[in-house]
C-alpha positions in Angstrom: 27.9 58.7 13.6 26.5 56.0 11.4 23.0 54.9 11.4 22.3 51.2 10.9 19.2 50.6 8.9 17.6 47.3 9.8 17.1 44.8 7.0 13.5 44.7 5.9 11.6 41.6 6.8 10.7 39.4 3.9 7.1 39.6 2.8 4.7 36.8 3.6 4.4 36.0 -0.1 8.1 35.7 -0.5 8.4 33.4 2.5 5.5 31.3 1.2 7.0 31.1 -2.2 10.4 30.1 -0.9 8.9 27.4 1.4 6.7 26.0 -1.4 9.6 25.9 -3.8 11.9 24.2 -1.3 9.2 21.6 -0.5 8.5 21.0 -4.2 12.2 20.5 -5.0 12.6 18.3 -2.0 9.6 16.2 -3.0 10.9 15.8 -6.6 14.4 14.8 -5.3 12.9 12.2 -2.9 10.8 10.8 -5.7 13.9 10.5 -7.9 15.8 8.7 -5.2 12.9 6.3 -4.6 12.7 5.6 -8.4 16.5 4.9 -8.4 16.2 2.5 -5.5 13.3 0.7 -7.2 15.2 0.4 -10.5 18.3 -0.9 -8.9 16.3 -3.4 -6.8 14.4 -4.7 -9.8 17.5 -5.1 -12.0 19.4 -6.6 -9.0 16.7 -9.1 -8.3 16.8 -10.3 -11.9 20.5 -10.6 -11.8 20.5 -12.4 -8.4 17.8 -14.8 -9.6 19.8 -15.7 -12.7 23.0 -16.2 -10.7 21.3 -18.0 -7.8 22.3 -15.4 -5.2 18.9 -14.3 -3.9 18.7 -14.2 -0.1 15.7 -16.5 0.2 16.0 -17.0 3.9 15.8 -13.2 4.6 12.8 -13.0 2.2 11.0 -15.8 4.0 11.7 -14.3 7.4 10.4 -10.9 6.3 7.4 -12.4 4.6 6.4 -14.5 7.7 6.7 -11.4 9.9 4.5 -9.4 7.6 1.9 -12.2 7.7 1.9 -12.3 11.5 1.4 -8.6 12.0 -1.2 -8.1 9.2 -3.4 -11.2 9.1 -5.5 -10.5 12.2 -5.9 -6.8 11.5 -6.9 -7.7 7.9 -9.7 -9.9 9.2 -10.8 -7.2 11.7 -10.9 -4.7 8.8 -12.6 -6.9 6.3 -15.6 -7.8 8.6 -16.8 -4.2 9.2 -16.1 -3.2 5.7 -18.2 -6.0 4.2 -21.0 -5.2 6.7 -20.9 -1.5 5.9 -21.0 -2.0 2.2 -23.8 -4.5 2.5 -25.9 -2.2 4.7 -25.4 1.0 2.8 -25.8 -0.4 -0.6 -28.7 -2.6 0.5 -30.6 0.5 1.7 -30.1 2.2 -1.6 -31.0 -0.9 -3.7 -34.1 -1.6 -1.6 -35.5 1.8 -2.5 -35.1 0.9 -6.1 -36.7 -2.5 -5.7 -33.6 -4.4 -6.7 -32.8 -6.4 -3.6 -31.4 -9.3 -5.7 -28.5 -7.1 -6.9 -27.0 -6.8 -3.5 -24.6 -9.6 -4.1 -23.2 -8.0 -7.2 -22.7 -4.5 -5.7 -21.4 -5.7 -2.4 -19.0 -8.2 -4.0 -17.7 -5.7 -6.6 -17.2 -3.1 -3.9 -15.1 -5.5 -1.8 -13.1 -7.0 -4.6 -12.4 -4.0 -6.8 -11.8 -1.3 -4.1 -12.1 -2.5 -0.5 -9.7 -5.4 -0.5 -6.7 -3.8 -2.4 -7.1 -0.5 -0.5 -7.3 -2.3 2.9 -4.2 -4.4 1.9 -2.3 -1.3 0.9 -3.2 0.6 4.1 -2.3 -2.4 6.3 1.1 -2.9 4.6 1.6 0.9 4.5 1.0 1.1 8.2 2.5 -1.9 9.9 4.8 -3.0 7.1 6.2 0.4 6.2 6.8 1.4 9.8 8.6 -1.9 10.6 10.8 -1.7 7.5 11.7 1.9 7.9 12.4 1.4 11.6 14.6 -1.6 11.0 16.6 0.0 8.1 16.7 3.3 9.9 18.2 1.8 13.0 20.8 -0.1 10.9 21.7 3.2 9.2 22.0 5.1 12.5 24.2 2.3 13.9 26.3 2.6 10.7 25.6 -1.1 9.8 24.7 0.0 6.3 28.1 1.8 6.0 29.8 -1.4 7.3 28.1 -3.5 4.6 29.2 -1.1 1.9 32.7 -1.1 3.2 32.8 -4.9 3.1 31.6 -4.8 -0.5 28.1 -6.0 0.2 25.3 -4.0 -1.5 22.5 -3.0 1.0 20.1 -3.2 -1.9 20.9 -6.8 -2.6 21.2 -7.9 1.0 18.3 -5.9 2.6 16.0 -4.3 0.1 15.5 -7.0 -2.5 14.4 -9.7 0.1 11.9 -7.3 1.5 10.5 -6.5 -1.9 10.1 -10.2 -2.7 8.4 -10.8 0.7 6.0 -7.9 0.1 5.1 -9.0 -3.4 4.2 -12.5 -2.1 2.3 -11.4 1.0 0.3 -8.6 -0.6 -1.9 -10.8 -2.9 -2.3 -13.4 -0.1 -3.5 -10.7 2.2 -5.8 -9.4 -0.5 -7.4 -12.8 -1.0 -8.0 -13.1 2.7 -9.7 -9.7 2.9 -11.9 -10.6 -0.2 -13.0 -13.9 1.4 -13.8 -12.4 4.8 -15.4 -9.2 3.4 -17.7 -11.0 1.0 -18.6 -13.6 3.6 -19.5 -10.8 6.1 -21.6 -9.0 3.5 -23.4 -12.2 2.6 -24.2 -12.9 6.3 -25.7 -9.4 6.7 -27.6 -9.6 3.5 -29.1 -13.0 4.2 -29.6 -12.6 7.9 -30.7 -8.9 8.1 -31.9 -7.8 4.7 -34.1 -10.7 3.6 -32.0 -11.6 0.6 -32.1 -15.2 -0.4 -28.8 -17.0 -0.6 -29.5 -18.1 -4.2 -30.1 -14.6 -5.5 -27.1 -13.2 -3.7 -24.7 -15.7 -5.2 -26.4 -15.6 -8.6 -25.9 -11.8 -9.0 -22.5 -12.0 -7.4 -21.4 -14.6 -10.1 -23.1 -12.7 -12.9 -21.4 -9.4 -12.4 -18.0 -10.5 -10.8 -15.6 -11.7 -13.4 -12.2 -13.3 -13.1 -10.7 -10.1 -14.5 -12.0 -8.2 -11.5 -10.1 -10.6 -9.1 -6.9 -10.3 -11.2 -7.1 -6.5 -11.2 -7.6 -6.6 -7.4 -4.5 -8.8 -7.0 -2.4 -6.7 -9.3 -3.4 -3.5 -7.4 -2.4 -5.1 -4.1 1.0 -6.0 -5.5 1.5 -2.5 -6.9 0.6 -1.0 -3.5 2.9 -3.4 -1.8 5.7 -2.5 -4.1 5.2 1.2 -3.5 5.1 0.7 0.3 8.3 -1.3 0.4 10.3 1.0 -1.9 9.2 4.1 0.1 9.9 2.4 3.4 13.4 1.2 2.3 14.3 4.6 0.9 13.3 6.5 4.0 15.0 4.0 6.3 18.3 4.0 4.3 18.3 7.8 4.4 17.6 8.2 8.2 20.0 10.5 10.0 20.1 12.3 13.3 20.0 9.5 15.9 16.7 8.1 17.3 14.8 11.2 16.2 15.9 10.5 12.7 14.5 6.9 12.8 11.2 8.3 14.1 11.0 10.8 11.3 11.8 8.1 8.8 9.0 5.9 10.1 6.5 8.8 10.0 7.5 9.8 6.5 7.3 6.3 5.3 3.8 5.7 6.6 2.4 9.1 5.3 4.0 8.8 1.9 2.9 5.2 1.5 -0.8 6.1 2.2 -0.8 9.1 0.0 0.9 7.2 -2.9 -1.6 4.4 -2.5 -4.6 6.7 -2.8 -3.2 8.5 -5.8 -2.2 5.4 -7.7 -5.5 3.8 -6.9 -7.3 6.8 -8.4 -5.2 6.4 -11.6 -5.8 2.6 -11.8 -9.5 2.9 -11.2 -9.9 5.5 -14.0 -7.9 3.3 -16.4 -9.8 0.1 -15.6 -13.1 2.0 -15.8 -12.2 3.1 -19.3 -10.8 -0.1 -20.8 -12.5 -2.8 -18.6 -16.0 -1.6 -17.7 -18.2 -3.7 -15.5 -20.2 -6.2 -17.5 -22.1 -9.5 -17.0 -19.9 -12.5 -16.6 
């Protein structure tokens, strides 16, 4: 008679270590695939531009769609953000007796941080979800495989036009948020905090430089590029039917937001070191 000894259950530490290691390896591989797609798309865009083979019509359609789904939410986000910055900063500045500096602090807050972050989050929400859903559905229906079989590169036909559209829409959306946010902050400062229009715009112009605006636009374009690359990568790798498309959309949105926050932290530290705030 043989006695079967049950296999010992793995310890909690071993399970945790294995799951962490699998997650870390999967994250590194996903990052590598996204970098490969970005590299191929950039090189392909340059090649197509030189040869005159860019799919401009697809880029225009995608760009217009991004504008239609993000313009109104951008305005609705910019108004409360400008008001909140003006109220919170105004209360702090009033205790220091420097009411005239409200224009500088409110304007810098909107231009340097609020506008590019709001742009990135909007594109990472609506834009990433739509791109991942579209490409994911095409992948599930085997349209991507059909394009590859016909000798048509999905990167050139689908990814590059979306990257171009995102790089055009992102700075435009950023400018819209800056304009609305600063105007909302000005309205609250003048109407509710007894700041004169002259002092508001004087300090705004004294501390806000053209470099701040350019940095804001560049940040918005970087965020848009991250969003579209992540969304395309997740969409092209969707599998498992409709559930796979849903997973691709969720992953695209989450990864886009996390990437934007991390990259914004790095850019903010770099600009604070090499381009500190100074009088214009």
